C-alpha positions in Angstrom: 0.0 0.0 0.0 1.4 3.4 -0.9 1.9 6.2 1.6 -1.0 8.5 0.4 -3.4 5.6 0.7 -2.2 4.8 4.3 -2.6 8.5 5.2 -6.1 8.5 3.8 -7.1 5.3 5.6 -5.7 6.7 8.9 -7.6 10.0 8.3 -10.9 8.0 7.7 -10.4 6.0 10.9 -10.0 9.1 12.9 -13.0 10.8 11.2 -15.2 7.7 11.5 -14.0 5.6 14.4 -15.2 2.0 14.5 -18.3 1.4 16.6 -18.3 -1.0 19.5 -20.5 -4.1 19.4 -22.9 -2.3 21.9 -23.1 0.8 19.8 -23.8 -1.2 16.7 -26.5 -3.1 18.6 -28.2 0.1 19.8 -28.2 1.5 16.3 -29.7 -1.7 14.9 -32.4 -1.7 17.7 -33.3 1.9 16.9 -33.6 1.1 13.2 -35.7 -2.0 14.1 -38.1 0.1 16.3 -38.4 2.9 13.7 -39.4 0.3 11.0 -42.2 -0.8 13.4 -43.6 2.7 13.8 -41.9 3.7 17.1 -40.6 7.3 17.5 -37.2 7.4 19.0 -37.2 10.1 21.8 -33.7 9.5 23.2 -30.6 7.4 22.6 -27.9 6.8 25.3 -29.6 9.3 27.6 -27.3 9.8 30.7 -29.1 10.6 33.9 -27.9 10.8 37.4 -28.2 7.2 38.3 -27.1 5.8 35.0 -27.9 5.6 31.3 -31.0 4.6 29.3 -30.2 2.8 26.0 -33.3 3.9 24.1 -36.5 5.8 24.9 -39.2 5.5 22.4 -42.9 6.3 21.9 -45.3 3.6 20.8 -48.4 5.7 20.2 -49.1 7.2 23.6 -46.9 4.9 25.6 -43.3 5.8 26.6 -41.1 2.7 26.1 -37.8 2.3 27.9 -35.8 -0.1 25.9 -32.8 -2.0 27.3 -30.6 -3.3 24.4 -28.3 -6.3 25.1 -25.9 -7.3 22.3 -23.7 -10.4 22.3 -21.6 -12.1 19.6 -23.0 -15.5 20.6 -25.2 -17.1 23.2 -22.4 -19.2 24.7 -22.7 -17.4 28.0 -26.5 -17.3 27.9 -29.2 -15.4 26.1 -28.6 -11.6 25.9 -31.9 -10.8 27.6 -30.8 -12.9 30.7 -28.5 -10.0 31.5 -31.5 -7.9 32.5 -31.6 -9.2 36.1 -33.6 -7.9 39.1 -30.8 -5.4 40.0 -30.8 -4.0 36.4 -34.6 -3.8 36.5 -34.5 -1.7 39.7 -31.9 0.6 38.1 -33.9 1.0 34.9 -37.1 1.7 37.0 -35.2 4.5 38.8 -33.9 5.9 35.5 -37.4 5.7 33.9 -39.0 7.7 36.8 -36.2 10.3 36.6 -36.7 10.6 32.8 -40.5 10.9 33.1 -40.2 13.6 35.8 -37.6 15.5 33.9 -39.7 15.6 30.8 -43.0 16.0 32.6 -44.4 12.8 31.2 -45.6 11.1 34.5 -49.2 11.0 33.3 -48.3 9.0 30.2 -48.4 5.2 30.3 -45.0 3.5 30.2 -43.4 0.1 29.8 -40.1 -1.7 29.7 -39.0 -3.6 26.6 -35.8 -5.6 26.1 -34.2 -6.0 22.7 -31.8 -9.0 22.6 -29.3 -8.9 19.7 -27.0 -11.7 18.7 -24.4 -10.4 16.2 -21.7 -13.0 15.3 -18.3 -11.7 14.3 -18.0 -11.2 10.6 -21.8 -11.2 9.9 -23.4 -8.2 8.3 -26.8 -8.6 10.0 -27.8 -9.5 13.5 -30.6 -11.6 14.9 -33.0 -9.3 16.8 -35.5 -10.4 19.4 -37.9 -7.8 20.9 -39.5 -8.6 24.2 -42.4 -6.1 24.8 -43.4 -5.4 28.3 -40.4 -7.5 29.4 -40.8 -6.6 33.1 -42.8 -4.5 35.5 -41.4 -1.5 37.3 -39.8 -2.7 40.5 -38.6 -1.2 43.8 -39.6 1.8 45.7 -39.8 3.7 42.4 -42.6 1.6 40.9 -45.1 3.3 38.6 -48.2 2.1 37.0 -49.3 2.3 33.3 
């Protein structure tokens, strides 16, 4: 490879850095939801107690979407990573988001999108679990 080509390649990598598996999974999940008529309200929204992967609107319902991306299911299904502790954290984040955006009167739910994206494959397998769990902990809310 000649020197100008190497410089151009290095410039491209700096301008467009490679996305992590998690970032690619979240982007794929957002595209998936948009194709199904959801409106994406937020991506990677950082709040005081943590981060929400995706927040979407399914008609009048606010949907908090946790995206779990894995290269294989060798260590278990990606959705299994959303354990009770994670559900409590997501509930706290959801209440914080709803308060901040004055949306407490809107119905809300939690979905999980599990993505399996083997290395070298162009397209992942996407599984969408609607209403995957109820709000838990002292921050419970009702839809």
